[in-house]
C-alpha positions as CSV (number, residue, x, y, z in Angstrom):
1,M,0.1,-0.1,0.0
2,T,1.2,3.6,-0.9
3,D,0.4,6.5,1.5
4,Y,0.9,10.3,1.0
5,D,0.4,13.1,3.4
6,Q,0.2,16.9,2.5
7,R,2.8,19.0,4.6
8,K,3.9,22.6,4.5
9,R,7.7,23.1,3.7
10,E,9.6,26.4,4.2
11,C,12.2,26.7,1.3
12,Y,15.7,26.6,2.3
13,C,16.7,29.1,-0.5
14,C,13.9,31.6,-0.3
15,G,12.2,31.1,2.8
16,K,8.6,30.9,1.4
17,V,6.2,28.3,2.5
18,S,4.5,25.9,0.2
19,E,2.5,22.7,0.5
20,H,3.6,19.4,-0.8
21,W,2.3,15.7,-1.2
22,E,5.0,13.6,0.7
23,L,5.3,9.7,0.3
24,M,4.8,8.3,3.8
25,S,5.0,4.5,2.9
26,S,5.0,2.2,0.0
27,N,6.6,-1.2,-1.1
28,S,9.0,-2.4,-3.8
29,F,8.5,-6.2,-3.8
30,G,9.9,-7.9,-6.7
31,S,13.2,-7.8,-8.7
32,R,14.6,-4.3,-9.7
33,D,15.2,-3.6,-13.3
34,L,18.9,-3.8,-14.5
35,D,19.1,0.0,-14.2
36,Q,18.1,-0.4,-10.7
37,R,14.7,1.1,-10.8
38,P,12.5,-0.4,-8.2
39,S,9.4,-2.5,-8.6
40,G,6.1,-2.9,-6.8
41,M,4.1,0.2,-5.8
42,F,7.2,2.3,-5.1
43,R,8.1,2.2,-8.8
44,S,4.9,4.5,-9.5
45,T,5.7,7.1,-6.7
46,I,8.6,8.6,-8.9
47,G,6.7,12.0,-9.1
48,S,7.0,12.4,-5.4
49,W,10.8,11.7,-5.0
50,L,11.6,15.4,-5.4
51,Q,10.0,18.6,-4.5
52,E,10.3,22.1,-6.1
53,C,9.6,25.2,-4.6
54,P,7.0,27.1,-6.7
55,Y,8.5,30.6,-5.8
56,C,12.2,30.3,-6.4
57,G,12.4,26.9,-8.2
58,Y,14.6,25.2,-5.6
59,V,14.6,21.2,-6.0
60,A,15.3,18.8,-3.5
61,P,14.0,15.6,-1.9
62,S,12.6,18.1,1.0
63,I,12.9,21.6,-0.1
64,D,13.6,22.8,3.6
65,K,16.8,21.4,3.5
66,G,20.0,22.4,1.9
67,D,23.4,24.0,2.0
68,A,25.1,27.2,1.1
69,K,26.0,25.9,-2.4
70,A,22.3,25.2,-3.1
71,R,21.6,28.9,-2.6
72,C,24.4,29.8,-4.7
73,F,23.2,27.4,-7.4
74,V,19.9,28.9,-7.9
75,D,21.5,32.0,-9.3
76,T,23.5,30.3,-11.9
77,P,22.9,30.0,-15.6
78,E,22.9,26.2,-15.2
79,F,19.9,26.6,-12.9
80,R,18.0,28.8,-15.2
81,A,18.7,26.5,-18.2
82,A,17.5,23.2,-16.4
83,S,14.5,25.0,-15.0
84,L,13.6,26.0,-18.5
85,D,14.1,22.7,-20.2
86,P,11.6,22.1,-23.0
87,L,10.5,18.6,-21.5
88,A,7.0,19.2,-20.6
89,E,6.7,16.6,-17.8
90,P,7.2,18.3,-14.4
91,A,8.6,15.3,-12.7
92,S,11.3,15.0,-15.5
93,R,12.3,18.6,-15.3
94,R,12.6,18.3,-11.4
95,F,15.1,15.6,-11.8
96,L,17.1,17.6,-14.6
97,V,17.3,20.6,-12.3
98,R,18.6,18.4,-9.5
99,A,20.9,16.7,-11.9
100,A,22.3,20.1,-12.9
101,Q,22.8,20.9,-9.2
102,D,24.7,17.7,-8.8
103,A,27.0,18.5,-11.8
104,Y,27.5,22.0,-10.3
105,Y,28.7,20.3,-7.4
106,G,31.0,18.0,-9.2
107,D,28.9,14.9,-8.2
108,R,28.8,13.2,-11.6
109,R,27.4,9.9,-10.2
110,S,24.2,11.7,-8.6
111,A,23.9,13.8,-12.0
112,F,23.9,10.5,-13.8
113,H,21.2,8.9,-11.5
114,N,19.0,12.0,-11.6
115,T,18.9,12.2,-15.3
116,L,18.3,8.5,-15.4
117,C,15.3,9.0,-13.3
118,A,14.0,11.7,-15.7
119,A,14.4,8.8,-18.3
120,W,12.2,6.7,-16.3
121,V,9.4,9.2,-16.2
122,A,9.6,9.4,-20.1
123,D,9.5,5.7,-20.1
124,D,6.2,5.9,-18.1
125,R,4.8,8.3,-20.5
126,G,5.5,6.3,-23.5
127,R,8.0,9.1,-24.9
128,E,10.5,6.7,-26.2
129,A,12.7,9.2,-28.1
130,D,13.0,11.3,-24.9
131,A,13.7,8.4,-22.8
132,V,16.6,7.5,-25.3
133,A,18.0,11.2,-25.4
134,L,17.8,11.3,-21.6
135,R,19.8,8.1,-21.1
136,L,22.5,9.5,-23.4
137,K,22.5,12.7,-21.3
138,A,22.7,10.5,-18.3
139,A,25.6,8.6,-19.7
140,G,27.4,12.1,-20.5
141,H,27.7,12.9,-16.9
142,L,30.0,9.8,-16.3
143,G,32.4,11.1,-19.1
144,G,35.7,12.9,-18.5
145,G,37.2,10.4,-16.3
146,R,37.7,6.7,-15.5
147,I,34.9,4.9,-13.6
148,T,36.0,2.4,-11.0
149,S,33.0,1.4,-9.5
150,I,31.7,-2.1,-11.0
151,D,28.1,-1.0,-9.8
152,T,28.1,2.3,-11.7
153,R,29.6,0.7,-14.9
154,L,26.9,-2.0,-15.0
155,L,24.2,0.8,-14.7
156,L,26.1,2.6,-17.5
157,L,26.1,-0.7,-19.6
158,D,22.3,-0.8,-19.4
159,V,21.6,2.8,-20.0
160,L,23.9,2.4,-23.2
161,R,22.0,-0.6,-24.3
162,R,18.7,0.8,-23.6
163,A,19.8,3.8,-25.6
164,A,20.8,1.7,-28.5
165,S,24.2,3.2,-28.2
166,W,25.8,-0.2,-29.5
167,Q,29.4,0.7,-30.2
168,A,29.7,2.3,-26.6
169,A,27.9,-0.7,-25.0
170,E,29.9,-3.2,-26.9
171,A,33.1,-1.5,-25.9
172,L,32.0,-1.4,-22.2
173,A,31.0,-5.0,-22.0
174,A,34.2,-6.0,-23.5
175,E,36.1,-4.2,-21.0
176,L,34.0,-5.6,-18.2
177,T,34.4,-9.3,-19.7
178,A,38.2,-8.9,-19.7
179,E,38.2,-8.2,-16.0
180,E,36.9,-11.7,-15.5
181,L,34.4,-10.6,-12.8
182,E,32.9,-13.1,-10.4
183,S,29.3,-13.9,-10.2
184,P,26.8,-12.4,-10.2
185,F,28.6,-9.5,-12.1
186,S,29.7,-11.8,-14.7
187,D,26.1,-13.0,-15.1
188,I,24.7,-9.6,-15.7
189,V,27.5,-8.8,-18.3
190,A,27.0,-12.0,-20.2
191,F,23.2,-11.2,-20.3
192,H,23.9,-7.8,-21.8
193,R,26.4,-9.1,-24.2
194,G,23.7,-11.3,-25.6
195,K,21.2,-8.6,-25.8
196,I,23.6,-6.1,-27.4
197,E,24.6,-8.8,-30.1
198,A,20.7,-9.1,-30.8
199,R,20.3,-5.4,-30.9
200,D,17.8,-5.6,-28.0
201,S,17.4,-2.2,-26.3
202,G,14.4,-3.8,-24.1
203,R,13.9,-3.5,-20.5
204,Y,14.8,-6.5,-18.1
205,K,15.0,-7.3,-14.6
206,I,18.0,-8.4,-12.5
207,K,16.5,-11.8,-11.9
208,E,16.2,-12.2,-15.7
209,A,20.0,-11.8,-16.0
210,Y,20.7,-14.0,-13.1
211,A,18.8,-16.8,-14.9
212,F,20.4,-16.3,-18.2
213,K,22.6,-19.2,-19.4
214,P,24.5,-18.5,-22.6
215,E,24.1,-21.1,-25.5
216,P,26.9,-23.6,-25.3
217,N,29.9,-23.0,-27.4
218,R,29.8,-26.0,-30.0
219,S,33.6,-25.5,-30.7
220,E,34.4,-26.5,-27.0
221,A,34.2,-30.1,-25.9
222,D,30.6,-30.8,-26.9
223,P,29.9,-34.2,-25.7
224,E,28.2,-35.4,-28.7
225,L,30.8,-34.2,-30.9
226,V,33.4,-36.0,-28.9
227,K,31.7,-39.1,-29.4
228,A,31.2,-38.8,-33.0
229,L,34.9,-38.1,-33.5
230,A,35.8,-41.1,-31.3
231,R,33.8,-43.3,-33.5
232,H,35.3,-41.8,-36.7
233,L,38.7,-42.5,-35.3
234,K,38.1,-46.0,-34.6
235,I,37.0,-46.5,-38.2
236,I,39.9,-44.9,-39.9
237,K,42.3,-46.7,-37.7
238,R,41.0,-50.2,-38.8
239,P,43.7,-52.2,-40.7
240,D,41.1,-53.0,-43.5
241,S,40.0,-49.3,-43.8
242,A,40.7,-48.0,-47.3
């Protein structure tokens, strides 16, 4: 069950009070998507994950909290550009404003995640082209330096595949495969490689990747092939064979 409550919050940046519907409880039973989007009822609460001050436009999980850098950010060109993003969906715009603030702070991992959340909103609205563009924008936040976190690179791999950025997805999958990761990471990479080869940009869950078993390589010790070769060798070794 999902419950909301309407509460008043004083904006940290401008000090004005406004009312917001806040998520009180929900559930996320079931496997997450490969990009870590939760399942269950919590999945549909995405519109309440961020609040926006209707007066100054400050965006945060709770607008009564922030820091000095937040007050500085609302006066920047980056804030104004994100606030005026042409995307009509308010929830997407809130995530993009928050992502711009993360980028302003130098937190590229959070900027990546908040932009991905904007893509999830586009998914829900059936706006496929917007979802692809937002996934590519999310991936862009992780550029400019090596990513060491396996979890983040696996998220990026799904983002690139979902955006049909095949060349980049193939390169990242090859990089992860070369590292000889242990299960369950290796299972997820193998699942992605199969979908990338099939040019499949669909949504899949983590449990589907864990259950994935690649097709056996027929060039490697196939039992039936070994038996057939053995029988053939016996025949050609007979003294009376031509």
